[in-house]
C-alpha positions as CSV (number, residue, x, y, z in Angstrom):
1,M,0.2,0.0,0.0
2,N,1.6,3.4,-1.3
3,F,-0.2,6.2,0.5
4,S,-0.1,9.5,2.1
5,P,-2.7,12.0,3.7
6,A,-4.0,14.3,1.1
7,S,-3.6,17.8,2.5
8,S,-5.9,20.7,1.3
9,E,-2.5,23.0,2.5
10,T,0.0,21.2,-0.3
11,N,-2.8,20.2,-2.5
12,T,-1.6,16.9,-2.9
13,A,-3.8,14.3,-5.0
14,I,-4.5,10.7,-4.0
15,W,-6.0,7.9,-5.9
16,I,-8.2,5.7,-3.7
17,K,-8.1,2.6,-6.3
18,N,-9.4,-0.6,-6.9
19,P,-11.9,-0.8,-4.1
20,L,-13.8,-3.9,-3.3
21,A,-17.0,-2.2,-3.8
22,C,-17.8,1.6,-4.4
23,W,-20.8,3.3,-3.6
24,T,-21.1,6.8,-4.6
25,G,-24.8,7.6,-3.8
26,N,-25.6,8.9,-7.0
27,N,-25.3,5.8,-9.7
28,Q,-22.1,7.3,-11.1
29,D,-19.4,4.7,-11.7
30,A,-16.4,4.6,-9.7
31,S,-15.7,1.1,-9.6
32,N,-11.7,1.9,-9.8
33,G,-11.6,4.5,-7.2
34,I,-11.9,8.3,-6.9
35,V,-9.2,10.8,-7.2
36,I,-9.0,13.6,-4.2
37,Q,-6.9,17.0,-4.6
38,G,-7.0,19.0,-1.5
39,N,-10.1,18.8,0.3
40,K,-12.1,18.0,-3.0
41,I,-12.9,15.0,-5.3
42,I,-11.8,15.8,-8.6
43,E,-12.2,12.5,-10.4
44,L,-14.4,9.2,-10.2
45,V,-12.6,6.5,-11.9
46,A,-14.6,3.9,-13.7
47,A,-14.3,0.2,-14.2
48,G,-11.3,-0.7,-16.2
49,K,-10.1,2.9,-16.3
50,S,-7.0,4.5,-14.9
51,P,-7.2,8.3,-13.7
52,D,-6.9,11.0,-16.0
53,S,-5.6,13.0,-13.3
54,I,-2.3,13.5,-12.3
55,Y,-2.0,12.1,-8.6
56,D,1.0,12.0,-6.3
57,F,0.1,9.0,-4.1
58,S,-2.4,6.0,-4.4
59,F,-4.1,4.1,-1.7
60,D,-5.0,0.3,-2.5
61,A,-8.8,-0.1,-1.4
62,S,-8.9,-3.7,-2.9
63,N,-9.9,-4.9,0.5
64,H,-12.2,-2.2,1.4
65,V,-15.9,-1.0,0.6
66,L,-15.9,2.7,-0.1
67,L,-18.7,4.9,1.1
68,P,-19.2,8.8,1.2
69,G,-18.7,9.8,5.0
70,L,-21.9,9.3,6.8
71,I,-23.8,12.1,8.5
72,N,-25.5,12.3,11.6
73,C,-28.6,14.7,12.0
74,H,-29.3,14.2,15.6
75,H,-27.6,13.5,18.6
76,H,-27.1,14.7,22.3
77,F,-23.3,14.4,23.1
78,Y,-23.6,14.9,26.8
79,Q,-25.7,11.9,27.1
80,T,-22.6,9.5,26.5
81,L,-22.3,10.4,30.4
82,T,-25.3,8.6,31.3
83,R,-25.4,5.3,29.4
84,A,-27.2,2.7,31.0
85,L,-27.8,4.5,33.9
86,P,-29.8,2.2,36.3
87,G,-32.6,4.7,37.2
88,A,-33.4,5.3,33.9
89,L,-33.5,1.9,32.3
90,N,-36.8,0.6,31.0
91,K,-38.7,3.7,30.8
92,E,-40.8,5.7,28.0
93,L,-39.7,9.1,26.9
94,F,-41.5,11.2,29.5
95,P,-40.5,9.2,32.6
96,W,-37.1,8.5,30.8
97,L,-36.4,12.3,30.8
98,Q,-37.8,13.1,34.3
99,A,-35.3,10.3,35.7
100,L,-32.4,12.1,33.9
101,Y,-33.2,16.2,34.1
102,P,-31.8,16.0,37.7
103,V,-28.7,14.2,36.6
104,W,-27.8,16.5,33.5
105,A,-28.3,19.6,36.0
106,N,-24.9,18.7,37.4
107,L,-22.9,19.0,34.1
108,N,-20.1,21.5,33.7
109,D,-18.1,22.6,31.1
110,E,-15.4,20.0,31.4
111,A,-18.0,17.1,31.1
112,I,-19.4,18.7,27.9
113,F,-15.9,18.9,26.6
114,A,-15.2,15.1,27.3
115,S,-18.6,13.7,26.2
116,T,-18.1,15.7,22.9
117,Q,-14.9,14.5,22.5
118,L,-15.8,10.9,23.0
119,A,-19.0,11.1,21.0
120,L,-17.3,12.5,18.1
121,S,-14.4,9.9,18.4
122,E,-17.1,6.9,18.4
123,L,-18.9,8.7,15.4
124,L,-15.6,9.2,13.5
125,L,-14.5,5.5,14.2
126,S,-18.0,4.3,12.6
127,G,-17.6,6.2,9.4
128,C,-19.1,9.4,10.4
129,T,-17.7,12.4,9.1
130,T,-20.3,15.2,10.0
131,A,-22.6,15.3,12.9
132,A,-25.5,17.5,14.2
133,D,-25.5,17.6,17.9
134,H,-28.6,19.2,20.0
135,H,-27.4,20.8,23.2
136,Y,-30.2,22.0,25.5
137,V,-29.2,21.7,29.2
138,F,-27.8,25.1,30.5
139,S,-27.1,26.1,34.1
140,S,-25.3,28.3,36.2
141,I,-22.1,25.5,36.3
142,M,-22.4,25.2,32.5
143,P,-22.8,28.6,30.9
144,H,-20.5,27.9,28.1
145,A,-21.3,24.5,26.8
146,I,-21.4,25.3,23.1
147,D,-18.1,27.0,23.5
148,A,-16.6,23.9,25.0
149,Q,-18.1,21.7,22.1
150,V,-16.7,23.8,19.5
151,A,-13.1,23.4,21.3
152,A,-13.8,19.8,21.4
153,A,-14.7,19.2,17.9
154,K,-11.6,20.7,16.6
155,T,-9.4,18.0,18.5
156,I,-11.3,15.3,16.8
157,G,-12.1,16.5,13.3
158,N,-15.4,15.6,12.4
159,R,-17.4,18.4,10.7
160,V,-20.0,19.5,13.0
161,T,-23.5,21.5,13.3
162,L,-23.6,22.4,16.7
163,T,-27.5,23.8,17.8
164,R,-27.9,26.1,20.4
165,G,-30.9,24.4,22.3
166,S,-33.2,25.7,25.1
167,M,-35.6,25.0,27.8
168,S,-37.6,27.8,28.9
169,L,-40.7,26.0,30.2
170,G,-40.3,24.4,33.7
171,Q,-42.6,22.3,35.9
172,S,-43.9,25.3,37.6
173,K,-45.4,26.7,34.6
174,G,-46.6,23.4,33.2
175,G,-43.5,22.1,31.6
176,L,-41.6,18.7,31.8
177,P,-38.0,19.9,32.8
178,P,-37.4,21.1,36.4
179,D,-36.9,24.7,36.9
180,S,-33.4,24.4,37.8
181,V,-32.5,23.9,34.2
182,V,-34.7,26.5,32.2
183,E,-33.7,29.8,30.9
184,S,-35.1,33.2,30.5
185,D,-36.0,33.8,26.7
186,E,-33.4,36.8,26.8
187,K,-30.7,34.9,27.9
188,I,-31.4,32.1,25.2
189,L,-31.8,34.3,22.4
190,S,-28.7,36.7,23.3
191,E,-26.6,33.6,23.6
192,S,-27.7,32.4,20.1
193,E,-26.9,35.3,18.4
194,R,-23.5,35.4,20.0
195,L,-23.0,32.0,18.8
196,I,-23.8,32.5,15.4
197,N,-21.8,35.6,15.3
198,Q,-18.8,33.8,16.6
199,Y,-18.9,30.2,15.3
200,H,-21.3,30.1,12.1
201,D,-19.2,29.4,9.0
202,T,-21.1,28.9,5.8
203,S,-18.0,28.0,3.4
204,D,-18.3,24.8,1.6
205,N,-15.8,23.3,3.6
206,S,-17.1,24.6,7.0
207,F,-16.4,22.5,10.0
208,C,-18.4,24.3,12.1
209,Q,-22.0,25.4,11.9
210,I,-24.6,26.8,14.3
211,A,-28.3,26.1,14.2
212,L,-30.9,27.1,16.8
213,A,-33.0,24.4,18.8
214,P,-35.7,25.1,21.3
215,C,-35.8,21.5,22.8
216,S,-39.4,20.4,22.3
217,P,-43.0,21.8,22.7
218,F,-43.0,20.5,26.5
219,S,-39.9,22.2,27.4
220,V,-40.2,25.8,25.7
221,T,-43.0,28.5,25.3
222,P,-44.8,29.3,21.9
223,D,-43.1,33.2,22.3
224,L,-39.6,31.5,22.6
225,M,-40.4,29.5,19.3
226,R,-41.4,32.4,17.5
227,A,-38.6,34.8,18.7
228,T,-36.0,32.0,17.6
229,A,-37.6,31.5,14.3
230,Q,-37.3,35.0,13.6
231,L,-33.7,35.1,14.7
232,A,-32.9,32.1,12.4
233,Q,-34.4,34.0,9.6
234,Q,-32.5,37.2,10.2
235,K,-29.0,35.3,10.6
236,N,-29.9,32.6,8.0
237,V,-29.5,29.6,10.3
238,S,-31.4,26.2,10.4
239,L,-33.9,25.5,13.1
240,H,-34.1,21.9,14.9
241,T,-36.5,20.5,17.9
242,H,-37.8,17.2,18.7
243,L,-41.7,16.8,17.3
244,G,-43.8,13.8,16.9
245,E,-41.9,11.5,18.9
246,T,-44.6,10.2,21.1
247,E,-48.2,10.0,21.5
248,D,-47.7,11.6,25.3
249,E,-46.3,14.8,23.1
250,N,-49.5,14.9,21.1
251,N,-51.4,14.7,24.1
252,F,-49.5,17.3,25.7
253,C,-49.7,19.8,22.9
254,L,-53.4,19.2,22.9
255,Q,-53.9,20.0,26.5
256,Q,-51.4,22.8,26.7
257,F,-51.6,24.6,23.3
258,G,-55.4,23.3,22.1
259,M,-53.6,22.2,19.0
260,R,-51.7,18.9,17.7
261,P,-47.8,19.3,17.0
262,V,-47.9,20.0,13.3
263,D,-50.5,22.9,14.0
264,Y,-48.3,24.3,16.8
265,L,-45.4,24.0,14.4
266,E,-47.3,26.2,11.8
267,D,-48.7,28.6,14.4
268,V,-45.1,29.4,15.9
269,G,-43.7,30.2,12.2
270,W,-41.7,26.9,12.2
271,L,-43.4,25.2,9.1
272,N,-40.7,25.8,6.5
273,E,-37.5,24.6,4.6
274,R,-35.2,26.0,7.4
275,V,-36.6,23.4,9.8
276,W,-35.5,20.0,10.4
277,L,-37.6,17.7,13.3
278,A,-36.0,14.9,15.3
279,H,-38.1,11.7,15.0
280,G,-41.3,12.7,13.6
281,I,-43.4,9.5,14.1
282,H,-46.7,10.2,15.2
283,F,-48.2,12.6,12.3
284,N,-51.4,11.5,10.3
285,D,-51.7,11.5,6.6
286,E,-52.6,15.2,6.3
287,E,-49.9,16.3,8.4
288,V,-47.2,14.3,6.5
289,A,-48.4,16.0,3.6
290,R,-48.1,19.5,5.0
291,L,-44.4,18.5,6.2
292,G,-43.6,17.3,2.6
293,H,-45.1,20.7,1.1
294,A,-43.2,22.7,3.2
295,C,-40.2,20.8,2.8
296,V,-39.5,20.4,6.4
297,G,-36.9,17.8,7.4
298,V,-37.4,14.7,9.6
299,C,-34.4,12.9,11.2
300,H,-35.3,9.2,11.7
301,C,-33.8,7.7,15.0
302,P,-34.6,4.2,14.5
303,T,-32.4,2.5,17.4
304,S,-33.6,5.4,20.0
305,N,-37.6,5.0,19.0
306,M,-37.2,1.1,19.4
307,L,-35.3,1.8,23.2
308,L,-37.9,4.0,24.2
309,A,-41.0,2.3,22.5
310,S,-41.7,5.7,20.5
311,G,-42.8,4.1,17.4
312,M,-41.7,4.1,13.9
313,C,-41.1,7.1,11.5
314,R,-42.9,7.1,8.1
315,T,-39.7,7.8,6.2
316,R,-41.1,6.7,2.5
317,D,-44.3,8.6,3.0
318,L,-42.3,11.8,4.3
319,R,-39.8,11.5,1.4
320,S,-42.9,10.8,-1.5
321,A,-44.7,13.8,0.2
322,G,-41.5,16.2,-0.3
323,A,-40.2,16.1,3.3
324,R,-36.4,15.8,3.4
325,V,-35.2,12.9,5.5
326,G,-31.9,11.9,7.0
327,L,-30.8,9.6,9.7
328,G,-29.3,10.0,13.3
329,V,-28.2,8.2,16.0
330,D,-30.0,10.4,19.0
331,G,-28.5,10.7,22.5
332,S,-26.4,7.8,23.6
333,A,-28.5,7.4,26.8
334,S,-31.4,6.3,24.4
335,N,-29.4,4.0,22.0
336,D,-27.0,3.5,23.9
337,G,-24.2,4.0,21.3
338,S,-22.7,6.7,18.9
339,N,-22.3,4.2,15.9
340,M,-23.5,5.6,12.7
341,I,-22.7,2.5,10.7
342,Q,-24.8,0.4,13.1
343,E,-27.6,2.9,12.5
344,V,-27.8,2.2,9.1
345,R,-28.7,-1.3,9.7
346,Q,-31.3,-0.6,12.2
347,A,-32.9,2.0,9.9
348,M,-33.0,-0.5,7.4
349,L,-34.5,-3.5,9.7
350,L,-37.2,-1.1,11.3
351,Q,-38.1,0.3,8.0
352,K,-38.5,-3.3,6.6
353,L,-40.8,-4.1,9.4
354,R,-43.0,-1.1,8.4
355,Y,-43.1,-1.1,4.7
356,G,-42.1,-4.7,3.8
357,S,-38.6,-6.4,3.1
358,A,-38.9,-5.8,-0.4
359,N,-39.9,-2.3,-0.1
360,F,-36.9,-0.7,1.8
361,T,-33.1,-1.7,1.2
362,H,-29.7,-1.4,2.4
363,I,-29.2,1.2,-0.4
364,D,-32.5,2.9,1.1
365,A,-30.8,3.0,4.4
366,L,-27.4,4.3,3.0
367,Q,-29.1,7.0,1.3
368,L,-30.8,8.3,4.3
369,A,-27.1,8.3,6.0
370,T,-25.6,10.1,3.2
371,S,-27.3,12.4,0.6
372,G,-30.5,12.6,2.7
373,S,-29.0,13.8,5.7
374,A,-26.7,16.3,3.7
375,K,-29.9,17.7,2.6
376,L,-31.4,17.7,6.0
377,L,-28.3,20.0,7.2
378,H,-28.4,22.4,3.9
379,R,-25.1,21.0,3.1
380,P,-25.1,20.1,-0.9
381,E,-21.0,19.7,-0.9
382,L,-21.6,16.3,1.3
383,G,-23.4,13.0,1.2
384,E,-22.1,11.7,-2.1
385,L,-19.0,10.8,-3.8
386,A,-19.2,12.8,-7.2
387,V,-16.7,15.5,-8.7
388,G,-16.6,18.9,-6.9
389,K,-17.7,17.5,-3.7
390,Q,-15.9,17.5,-0.5
391,A,-13.4,14.7,-0.1
392,D,-15.4,13.2,3.3
393,L,-15.3,9.3,2.9
394,A,-15.2,6.0,4.8
395,L,-13.0,2.6,3.9
396,F,-14.4,-0.4,5.7
397,N,-12.4,-3.6,5.8
398,L,-14.6,-7.0,5.4
399,N,-11.7,-9.2,6.6
400,E,-13.8,-10.3,9.7
401,A,-15.4,-13.5,10.4
402,R,-19.2,-11.7,10.2
403,F,-18.6,-11.1,6.8
404,S,-16.9,-14.3,5.7
405,G,-18.9,-16.1,2.8
406,H,-20.7,-13.0,1.5
407,G,-21.7,-12.4,-2.3
408,D,-22.3,-8.8,-2.3
409,P,-19.8,-6.7,-0.3
410,L,-21.7,-3.6,-0.2
411,A,-24.8,-5.6,1.3
412,A,-22.9,-7.5,3.5
413,L,-21.7,-4.2,5.0
414,I,-25.0,-3.5,6.4
415,L,-26.5,-7.2,6.5
416,C,-23.8,-8.6,8.5
417,G,-23.3,-5.7,11.0
418,A,-20.3,-3.6,10.3
419,H,-19.5,-1.3,13.3
420,Q,-16.0,0.0,12.7
421,A,-14.5,1.8,9.9
422,D,-11.0,1.0,8.9
423,Y,-9.7,4.6,7.3
424,V,-11.8,7.6,7.2
425,M,-11.1,10.9,5.5
426,V,-12.7,14.3,6.0
427,G,-11.9,17.2,3.8
428,G,-9.2,15.5,2.4
429,E,-7.4,14.7,5.4
430,W,-7.1,10.9,7.1
431,K,-8.8,11.2,10.7
432,V,-8.9,7.0,10.9
433,K,-5.9,4.8,10.0
434,N,-6.1,1.2,10.5
435,G,-9.2,1.7,12.8
436,E,-7.4,4.1,15.1
437,L,-8.0,8.0,15.5
438,V,-4.9,9.9,14.0
439,D,-5.5,13.2,16.0
440,V,-6.0,11.9,19.7
441,D,-5.4,9.2,21.8
442,I,-9.0,7.5,22.4
443,N,-7.4,5.9,25.8
444,D,-7.1,9.2,27.2
445,V,-10.4,10.6,25.8
446,M,-12.1,7.5,27.6
447,A,-10.3,8.0,30.7
448,R,-11.3,11.9,31.1
449,H,-15.0,10.8,30.0
450,G,-15.0,8.1,32.6
451,I,-14.1,10.4,35.3
452,A,-16.8,13.2,34.2
453,A,-19.6,10.2,34.0
454,K,-18.4,8.9,37.5
455,R,-19.0,12.4,38.9
456,L,-22.5,12.8,37.5
457,R,-23.3,9.3,39.2
458,D,-21.9,10.0,42.3
459,M,-23.8,13.3,42.6
460,A,-27.0,11.8,41.7
461,T,-26.9,9.3,44.7
462,R,-26.0,11.9,47.1
């Protein structure tokens, strides 16, 4: 194997050649690989061909399946600190949240930094090159959570969309979260504007973008939803929230606001293409049509939906109606992992159960995790292997017992349960080599993360 990291600084060109299988996500032929120069793909090499481009190095991918980098559209990085927490096991959404809110109230910026590093490391090792995080828990001991996430993300190397979440409707006013973790509208909006001004990068090679994300109908006021939508329009950023996750949420909206969640979404000015929703399960036919007509995005989170028994997202119906549909691992406390290639398999299995085995394939699941998620995050330069696109990719080795005897390497990758990428590139730079992170020591990351998680558990039992 003769290779060297491509570099956007030196404009080095590399041919990733002769892959065992190459799925571009767009039906173009790259059977003999791709050529990357700097941070972009400059050529797809068809079967039996050699590159027309001049290249400096080559990478022999004959033992690897080549994919576009996977894109995770909904996560809660901080929840890696409360995985398999005994007090939250075997519960549905509302009681699960009520068990965890008091624990999360003790988060601090150090814990946020450690959990962001750990989650992004886990994602990167699973072939995920871009991740959106929804952080919505803030307190007096955690004033700069998003700043800590920005700093942590730089050390790992994934692209991130960090959402400034919020909770303003506490238990004393009819909401679900305790009052100790709610903020004033003024504080939320002021911090949201500061973060956009400081960190939001709109370039096509952006490694950090900011979106605004009031948590859910049961944790924020309609006034905050409206004001956030106005700020997002003013600053031209995306909007994100949880919606349609459970029937309990539907009932809450009817009792609190006198309307169902999609009616509520329209009432507060959120029924538009700037918006993407997490989960999007409990919508009727008329609501699916309205969401599609408005080009609203929906992030399917299959493992979380199964663990909390929330239900099954209508992915095919939403896409047929015109909605943008992507994939997310959700919080690690409701998954309990941050593994994107495994989430692709879970999406395939759960959607087969909904639509029938012949009507949702491994290709459909891969499309959710790549081009579908790229559309969800308004990142057209990501999500496929094509000339001019960003050089974000993952290479998976099938030299494991789980794949032995396969007939179709791409199908085997999903059906047989791949769990770790062998090589991962982001923006033309190798971030994983031989299954190991390039830029950080995973053992150090895990050690600091473990200390932060133990602190939370100890504080919860006092």
